[in-house]
C-alpha positions as CSV (number, residue, x, y, z in Angstrom):
1,M,9.9,-27.5,9.0
2,T,6.1,-27.3,9.4
3,F,3.9,-24.5,8.1
4,F,3.5,-23.1,11.6
5,Q,7.2,-23.3,12.3
6,S,7.9,-21.4,9.0
7,L,5.3,-18.9,10.0
8,A,6.8,-18.3,13.4
9,A,10.2,-17.8,11.8
10,V,9.1,-14.8,9.8
11,L,6.5,-13.3,12.1
12,T,7.0,-11.8,15.6
13,P,4.4,-10.9,18.3
14,A,5.4,-7.3,18.0
15,G,5.0,-7.5,14.2
16,L,1.6,-9.0,14.5
17,L,0.5,-6.4,17.0
18,W,1.8,-3.5,14.8
19,T,0.0,-5.1,11.8
20,I,-3.3,-5.1,13.6
21,I,-2.7,-1.5,14.8
22,I,-1.7,-0.2,11.4
23,I,-4.5,-1.9,9.5
24,G,-7.0,-1.1,12.2
25,I,-6.2,2.7,12.1
26,A,-6.3,2.7,8.3
27,T,-9.6,0.9,8.2
28,F,-11.2,2.9,11.1
29,L,-10.4,6.2,9.5
30,H,-11.6,5.0,6.1
31,E,-15.0,4.0,7.5
32,L,-15.1,7.1,9.7
33,A,-14.8,9.3,6.6
34,H,-17.8,7.4,5.0
35,Y,-19.7,7.9,8.3
36,A,-18.9,11.7,8.6
37,L,-19.9,12.5,5.0
38,A,-23.2,10.5,5.4
39,R,-24.1,12.3,8.7
40,W,-23.1,15.7,7.2
41,Q,-25.8,15.2,4.6
42,G,-28.4,14.1,7.1
43,V,-28.2,10.4,6.3
44,A,-28.4,8.0,9.3
45,V,-25.7,5.5,9.9
46,N,-27.2,2.4,11.6
47,S,-24.0,0.7,12.7
48,F,-20.2,1.3,12.7
49,S,-18.0,-1.7,13.4
50,V,-14.3,-1.9,14.2
51,G,-13.3,-5.4,13.1
52,M,-15.4,-8.1,11.4
53,G,-17.3,-11.2,12.4
54,P,-19.1,-11.7,15.7
55,V,-19.8,-8.6,17.8
56,I,-18.0,-8.5,21.2
57,L,-19.2,-5.1,22.4
58,R,-21.8,-2.7,21.3
59,R,-23.1,0.7,22.4
60,E,-25.7,3.1,21.0
61,W,-24.6,6.7,20.5
62,R,-26.1,9.4,18.3
63,G,-28.4,7.0,16.5
64,T,-25.6,4.6,15.6
65,Q,-24.7,1.3,17.1
66,W,-20.9,1.3,17.6
67,R,-19.5,-2.2,17.6
68,L,-16.2,-3.9,18.4
69,S,-16.1,-7.2,16.5
70,L,-14.0,-10.3,17.1
71,L,-11.7,-10.4,14.0
72,P,-9.2,-7.5,14.1
73,I,-9.3,-7.1,10.3
74,G,-11.3,-4.5,8.4
75,G,-14.5,-2.8,9.5
76,Y,-17.7,-1.5,8.0
77,V,-20.5,1.2,8.3
78,E,-24.1,0.4,7.6
79,I,-25.4,3.6,5.9
80,D,-29.2,4.0,5.8
81,G,-30.7,3.5,2.4
82,M,-27.6,1.9,0.8
83,A,-28.6,-1.8,1.1
84,P,-31.8,-3.3,-0.4
85,E,-34.7,-3.9,2.0
86,P,-36.9,-7.0,2.5
87,G,-40.1,-6.7,0.5
88,L,-43.6,-7.9,1.3
89,D,-43.2,-10.9,-1.0
90,G,-40.1,-12.1,0.8
91,G,-37.8,-10.7,-1.8
92,A,-35.7,-7.6,-1.9
93,R,-36.9,-4.1,-2.9
94,P,-34.9,-0.8,-3.4
95,P,-34.7,1.5,-0.4
96,Q,-36.7,4.8,-0.6
97,H,-34.8,6.8,2.0
98,G,-31.4,7.9,3.2
99,F,-28.6,7.3,0.8
100,A,-31.0,6.3,-2.0
101,L,-32.6,9.8,-2.1
102,L,-29.3,11.7,-2.3
103,P,-28.3,13.4,-5.6
104,A,-25.4,11.9,-7.5
105,W,-22.8,14.3,-6.1
106,G,-23.9,13.4,-2.5
107,K,-23.6,9.7,-3.1
108,I,-20.2,10.1,-4.7
109,A,-19.0,12.3,-1.8
110,I,-19.8,9.5,0.7
111,L,-18.2,6.8,-1.4
112,L,-15.1,8.8,-2.2
113,A,-14.6,9.9,1.4
114,G,-13.0,6.6,2.5
115,P,-10.3,6.3,-0.2
116,L,-9.6,10.0,0.1
117,M,-9.0,9.7,3.8
118,N,-6.5,6.9,3.2
119,L,-4.8,9.0,0.6
120,L,-4.6,12.1,2.9
121,L,-3.3,9.9,5.8
122,A,-0.5,8.6,3.5
123,I,0.4,12.1,2.4
124,G,0.3,13.2,6.1
125,L,2.7,10.4,7.1
126,M,5.0,11.1,4.2
127,T,5.1,14.8,5.1
128,M,5.9,14.0,8.7
129,T,8.7,11.6,7.6
130,F,10.2,14.1,5.1
131,T,10.1,16.9,7.6
132,A,11.9,14.8,10.3
133,Q,14.3,13.0,8.0
134,G,14.7,15.1,4.9
135,V,13.6,14.7,1.3
136,P,15.3,12.2,-1.0
137,A,18.2,13.7,-3.0
138,P,17.8,12.1,-6.4
139,D,21.5,12.5,-7.4
140,R,23.1,10.7,-4.4
141,A,22.8,7.2,-3.0
142,R,23.7,6.6,0.7
143,I,24.9,3.1,1.6
144,E,23.0,1.8,4.6
145,S,24.9,-1.5,5.1
146,V,27.6,-3.6,3.4
147,V,27.4,-7.4,3.3
148,A,30.3,-9.1,5.0
149,D,32.9,-10.6,2.6
150,S,31.1,-9.1,-0.4
151,P,32.7,-7.4,-3.3
152,A,31.6,-4.1,-1.9
153,Q,33.4,-4.7,1.4
154,K,36.6,-5.7,-0.5
155,L,36.3,-2.6,-2.6
156,G,36.3,-0.5,0.6
157,L,32.7,0.7,0.6
158,M,31.3,1.5,4.1
159,A,27.9,2.2,5.6
160,G,27.4,5.9,5.5
161,D,29.3,6.4,2.2
162,V,27.4,8.5,-0.3
163,I,27.8,7.5,-4.0
164,T,27.6,10.7,-6.1
165,S,28.5,9.4,-9.5
166,I,29.3,6.2,-11.4
167,D,32.0,6.1,-14.1
168,G,31.9,9.9,-14.1
169,T,28.1,10.1,-14.7
170,D,25.7,11.5,-12.1
171,I,23.1,9.1,-10.6
172,P,19.7,9.8,-12.2
173,D,16.5,10.5,-10.4
174,S,15.1,7.0,-9.7
175,V,14.3,7.2,-6.0
176,S,11.8,4.8,-4.5
177,L,10.1,5.1,-1.2
178,Q,11.7,2.0,0.4
179,G,14.9,1.6,-1.6
180,R,16.1,-1.6,-3.2
181,E,18.6,-4.2,-2.3
182,A,21.7,-5.6,-4.1
183,A,23.0,-3.6,-7.0
184,G,21.6,-0.2,-6.2
185,W,19.9,2.3,-8.5
186,E,19.2,1.6,-12.2
187,S,22.5,3.3,-13.1
188,V,24.3,0.9,-10.8
189,R,22.4,-2.0,-12.2
190,D,23.2,-1.0,-15.7
191,T,26.9,-0.5,-14.8
192,L,27.2,-3.9,-13.1
193,T,25.6,-5.8,-16.0
194,R,28.7,-4.7,-18.1
195,A,32.0,-6.4,-17.6
196,G,35.0,-4.2,-17.2
197,T,36.5,-1.5,-15.0
198,H,34.2,0.9,-13.2
199,V,34.7,3.8,-10.9
200,F,32.4,4.9,-8.0
201,T,32.9,8.5,-6.8
202,V,32.1,8.4,-3.0
203,Q,31.7,11.1,-0.5
204,R,32.9,10.0,3.0
205,G,32.6,12.9,5.4
206,T,34.8,15.6,3.9
207,Q,36.7,13.2,1.7
208,T,36.0,12.5,-1.9
209,L,37.1,9.0,-3.0
210,N,37.3,7.4,-6.4
211,L,37.1,3.7,-6.0
212,S,38.0,1.7,-9.1
213,F,37.2,-2.0,-9.5
214,D,37.0,-4.7,-12.2
215,W,33.6,-6.3,-12.5
216,T,32.3,-9.6,-13.8
217,P,28.4,-9.7,-14.1
218,T,28.1,-13.5,-13.6
219,V,30.0,-16.0,-11.5
220,N,29.5,-19.7,-12.1
221,G,26.3,-18.9,-14.0
222,R,24.7,-16.8,-11.3
223,R,24.3,-13.0,-11.2
224,H,27.1,-11.3,-9.3
225,L,25.9,-8.9,-6.7
226,L,27.9,-6.0,-5.2
227,G,26.6,-6.6,-1.7
228,I,25.2,-3.2,-0.6
229,R,21.9,-2.1,1.0
230,Y,21.2,1.5,0.2
231,G,18.7,4.3,0.3
232,P,18.5,7.7,-1.1
233,D,20.6,10.4,0.5
234,V,18.5,13.2,1.9
235,D,18.4,17.0,2.1
236,P,16.8,18.9,5.0
237,A,13.3,20.0,4.2
238,S,10.8,22.6,5.6
239,L,7.2,21.6,6.1
240,P,6.0,23.2,2.7
241,V,8.8,21.4,0.8
242,A,8.0,18.1,2.6
243,F,4.3,18.5,1.8
244,A,5.0,19.2,-1.9
245,T,7.4,16.3,-2.1
246,S,4.7,14.0,-0.6
247,W,2.3,14.9,-3.4
248,R,5.0,14.4,-6.0
249,V,5.9,11.0,-4.7
250,T,2.2,10.0,-4.5
251,A,1.7,11.0,-8.2
252,Q,4.8,9.0,-9.2
253,A,3.5,6.0,-7.3
254,V,0.1,5.8,-9.1
255,P,1.3,4.0,-12.3
256,Q,3.5,1.6,-10.2
257,V,0.6,0.7,-7.9
258,M,-1.9,0.3,-10.8
259,Q,0.7,-1.9,-12.6
260,S,1.0,-4.1,-9.5
261,F,-2.8,-4.5,-9.3
262,A,-3.0,-5.3,-13.0
263,G,-0.4,-8.0,-12.5
264,L,-2.4,-9.4,-9.6
265,F,-5.6,-9.5,-11.7
266,K,-3.7,-11.3,-14.5
267,R,-2.4,-13.9,-12.0
268,F,-5.8,-14.4,-10.6
269,L,-7.5,-14.9,-14.0
270,T,-4.8,-17.4,-15.0
271,L,-4.6,-19.0,-11.5
272,D,-0.9,-18.3,-11.3
273,I,0.2,-18.5,-7.6
274,S,3.9,-17.9,-8.3
275,Q,5.3,-15.3,-6.0
276,D,6.3,-11.7,-6.6
277,Q,7.1,-8.7,-4.4
278,N,4.5,-6.3,-5.8
279,V,1.4,-7.4,-3.9
280,S,1.4,-9.1,-0.4
281,G,-1.4,-10.9,1.3
282,P,-2.1,-10.8,5.1
283,I,0.9,-13.0,6.0
284,G,3.2,-11.1,3.7
285,T,2.0,-7.8,5.1
286,A,2.6,-9.0,8.7
287,E,6.0,-10.3,7.7
288,I,6.9,-6.8,6.2
289,V,5.6,-5.1,9.3
290,S,7.6,-7.5,11.5
291,Q,10.8,-6.7,9.6
292,A,10.1,-2.9,9.9
293,A,9.5,-3.2,13.6
294,R,13.0,-4.6,14.0
295,V,14.5,-1.7,12.1
296,S,13.0,1.5,13.5
297,P,9.7,3.4,14.2
298,W,10.3,5.3,10.9
299,A,10.3,2.0,9.0
300,L,6.8,1.3,10.5
301,V,5.7,4.7,9.4
302,Q,6.8,4.0,5.8
303,V,4.9,0.7,5.9
304,A,1.8,2.5,7.1
305,T,2.2,5.0,4.3
306,L,2.4,2.4,1.6
307,L,-0.5,0.4,3.1
308,N,-2.7,3.5,3.1
309,L,-1.7,4.4,-0.5
310,S,-2.6,0.8,-1.5
311,L,-5.9,0.9,0.2
312,A,-6.8,4.2,-1.4
313,F,-5.9,3.1,-4.9
314,F,-7.4,-0.4,-4.6
315,N,-10.8,0.9,-3.3
316,L,-10.9,3.3,-6.3
317,I,-10.6,0.6,-8.9
318,P,-14.0,0.6,-10.7
319,I,-15.0,-2.9,-9.7
320,P,-18.6,-3.3,-8.3
321,G,-18.3,-4.1,-4.6
322,L,-15.5,-1.6,-4.1
323,D,-16.1,2.2,-3.6
324,G,-14.8,2.8,-7.1
325,G,-17.3,0.4,-8.6
326,R,-20.2,2.0,-6.7
327,I,-19.0,5.5,-7.9
328,L,-19.0,4.2,-11.5
329,L,-22.6,3.0,-11.2
330,V,-23.7,6.4,-9.8
331,L,-21.9,8.1,-12.7
332,V,-23.5,5.8,-15.2
333,G,-26.9,6.7,-13.8
334,A,-26.1,10.4,-13.9
335,V,-25.0,10.2,-17.6
336,R,-28.1,8.2,-18.6
337,G,-30.4,10.6,-16.8
338,R,-31.8,7.8,-14.7
339,P,-30.2,5.2,-12.5
340,L,-29.9,1.5,-13.4
341,S,-32.9,-0.6,-12.4
342,F,-32.8,-2.2,-9.0
343,N,-32.3,-5.7,-10.4
344,Q,-29.5,-4.6,-12.7
345,E,-27.6,-2.8,-9.9
346,Q,-28.1,-5.8,-7.6
347,A,-26.8,-8.2,-10.1
348,I,-23.7,-6.1,-10.9
349,N,-22.9,-5.5,-7.3
350,L,-23.4,-9.2,-6.5
351,A,-21.0,-10.2,-9.3
352,G,-18.5,-7.6,-8.2
353,F,-18.6,-8.6,-4.6
354,A,-18.1,-12.3,-5.6
355,F,-15.1,-11.3,-7.7
356,V,-13.5,-9.3,-4.9
357,M,-14.1,-12.2,-2.4
358,L,-12.6,-14.7,-4.8
359,L,-9.7,-12.4,-5.4
360,M,-9.1,-12.1,-1.6
361,V,-9.2,-15.9,-1.3
362,F,-6.6,-16.2,-4.2
363,V,-4.3,-13.7,-2.4
364,V,-4.5,-15.7,0.8
365,V,-3.9,-19.0,-0.9
366,R,-1.0,-17.4,-2.9
367,D,0.4,-16.0,0.4
368,V,0.3,-19.3,2.2
369,S,1.6,-21.4,-0.7
370,R,5.1,-20.1,-0.4
371,F,5.5,-21.9,2.9
372,F,5.0,-25.3,1.2
């Protein structure tokens, strides 16, 4: 099978379209927040582009050139006084207007607005999901599907069953936003790594069942899987409860997302292109969206939530070239009582931008390599 045949097998036209829409909205609102905070402080915005690359359409409105660019990925705003200007000697000189004249808090407000918008969008989507579908119940696992001819099916487990305890012990609070496949929650994993007799207490409608089974962790040298796909059971939630739960889930996600990015940086620095499920490139993202589009609209909402959380946290990483890096330079200048010199700031930003571009290339290469 060729690369393009492999690609066509995992991507769908609907999935690609939804990927463009989800990323487009996330990027547009991110840049719109930068734009709004700049204009609120009286700083001009020279251009606002939806998409990257060659400009297809452009229109002047309120002193800004609004652009639609060819490549439906990303976008940008050109804020007056943020980029260096050409000098009389042909070199670059620091700007003396617009963004450059703002106090430190004003600059940070503009830079922070984009990631904060993605964070608020993710929380809004989570709140909508929890209000419509309920909040996760940490002490119950609902079986979504059972693999045919699996140990789970032979045991009598059915889609819709709710596991309330294992070997007489309640399921602990280890809910994730998407759920995990195979053995289930960590309590299930721990149970199924031990040989012997185990008991699932299952709620099926008004019935309570105790299903007992003998378990062997490995078969012919391979890990034995129970064969269930599951998700957390849910409790109905009011809007305030859904909103509070969204903030709690976001706070819990921070260390997990940061750990994923740390793993990516480690792989980049060691040129390790082996695959993992923590960070996806553009093809991997489109594949996930394609799978979600086949499941339900709510699955697409969950993907959009995770994407916006990732964009918010990634842009806040203090690497020059990202919003977090620019914020760090502003803070350094505020602490020193004077900003870094123009040459110092340009060198740091150039190095940071080069690092981010190389990281993006690495992610794409790593993404494509799994098809060969």
